[in-house]
C-alpha positions in Angstrom: 145.0 20.4 -4.7 143.0 22.6 -6.9 141.5 21.1 -10.0 139.2 22.4 -12.7 135.9 20.7 -13.9 134.4 21.9 -17.1 130.8 21.5 -18.1 128.4 22.8 -20.7 124.7 22.6 -21.6 122.4 24.0 -24.3 118.9 25.3 -23.7 115.9 25.4 -26.1 114.6 28.9 -25.3 115.9 32.1 -23.7 113.5 32.0 -20.7 114.6 32.5 -17.1 113.0 29.3 -15.8 114.5 27.1 -18.4 118.0 28.7 -18.1 118.0 28.3 -14.3 116.8 24.7 -14.5 119.3 23.7 -17.2 122.2 25.3 -15.3 121.1 23.6 -12.1 121.0 20.2 -13.9 124.5 20.8 -15.2 125.9 21.9 -11.8 124.3 18.8 -10.1 125.8 16.5 -12.7 129.2 18.0 -12.4 129.1 17.6 -8.6 127.7 14.1 -8.8 130.2 12.9 -11.4 133.1 14.1 -9.3 131.8 13.6 -5.7 132.2 17.3 -4.9 130.9 19.0 -1.7 130.0 22.7 -1.6 132.8 23.3 0.9 135.4 21.9 -1.6 134.4 24.4 -4.3 136.8 27.3 -4.6 135.2 29.2 -7.5 132.6 28.9 -10.2 132.8 30.8 -13.5 129.6 30.6 -15.7 129.8 32.0 -19.2 126.8 32.3 -21.5 126.4 33.1 -25.2 125.2 36.5 -26.1 121.5 35.6 -26.5 121.1 34.4 -22.8 120.8 36.9 -19.9 123.9 36.4 -17.9 122.3 36.8 -14.4 120.0 33.7 -14.8 122.6 30.9 -14.4 124.1 32.5 -11.2 120.6 32.1 -9.6 120.7 28.3 -10.2 123.9 28.0 -8.2 122.3 29.8 -5.2 119.4 27.2 -5.3 121.7 24.3 -4.5 121.9 23.3 -0.8 124.9 24.7 0.9 126.1 26.7 -2.0 125.1 30.2 -0.7 128.7 31.3 -0.1 130.4 29.8 -3.1 132.1 32.6 -5.1 130.5 32.8 -8.6 131.1 35.0 -11.6 128.8 35.1 -14.6 129.9 36.6 -17.9 128.9 36.7 -21.5 131.1 34.9 -24.0 132.8 36.5 -27.0 131.1 34.7 -29.9 133.4 32.4 -32.0 132.6 31.2 -35.5 130.5 28.0 -35.3 129.5 28.3 -31.6 126.1 27.1 -30.7 123.4 29.6 -29.6 121.9 29.4 -26.1 124.9 27.6 -24.6 125.9 27.8 -20.9 129.5 26.8 -20.0 130.8 26.3 -16.4 134.3 26.1 -15.1 134.4 25.0 -11.4 137.6 24.9 -9.4 137.6 22.4 -6.6 139.9 21.2 -3.9 140.3 17.4 -4.4 142.8 14.6 -4.1 141.9 13.4 -7.7 144.4 13.9 -10.4 143.3 16.2 -13.2 143.0 13.2 -15.6 140.5 11.6 -13.2 138.2 14.6 -13.3 134.9 14.0 -15.2 133.9 16.9 -17.4 130.2 17.1 -18.2 128.6 18.1 -21.6 124.8 17.8 -21.8 122.3 18.2 -24.6 124.8 18.5 -27.5 126.8 21.2 -25.7 130.1 22.3 -27.4 133.4 22.7 -25.7 136.2 24.9 -26.9 139.7 23.4 -27.3 142.6 25.5 -26.3 143.1 26.4 -30.0 139.4 27.6 -30.1 138.3 24.9 -32.4 135.0 23.1 -31.4 134.4 19.7 -30.1 130.8 18.5 -29.9 129.8 16.2 -27.1 126.6 14.3 -26.9 124.3 13.9 -23.9 125.6 11.6 -21.2 
């Protein structure tokens, strides 16, 4: 069955090295928390706020072992009132036997998630 794992992280500066490292940290934590193997990942969507270069987070995924052929799309977010600057959000779809309510979503470094009604929920570092 296909399930969705959400994750988000904020970065201090808009520098390629920091953005790639932060995205890699987030991806590794999402995979670790849900015991996901690269061959079980169907698709990864990475969205970034306007002040981050969109290409950088996609490079982080290519650095993970075995993830060379995982489909990835990286986009820029439409800003919403109150959203934090320098935020990277990830939606990963995976094939798993877990129920959706057993999936662990990961929010690092005071990242913010959007609820379906577009209101914000702040999560603290795990």
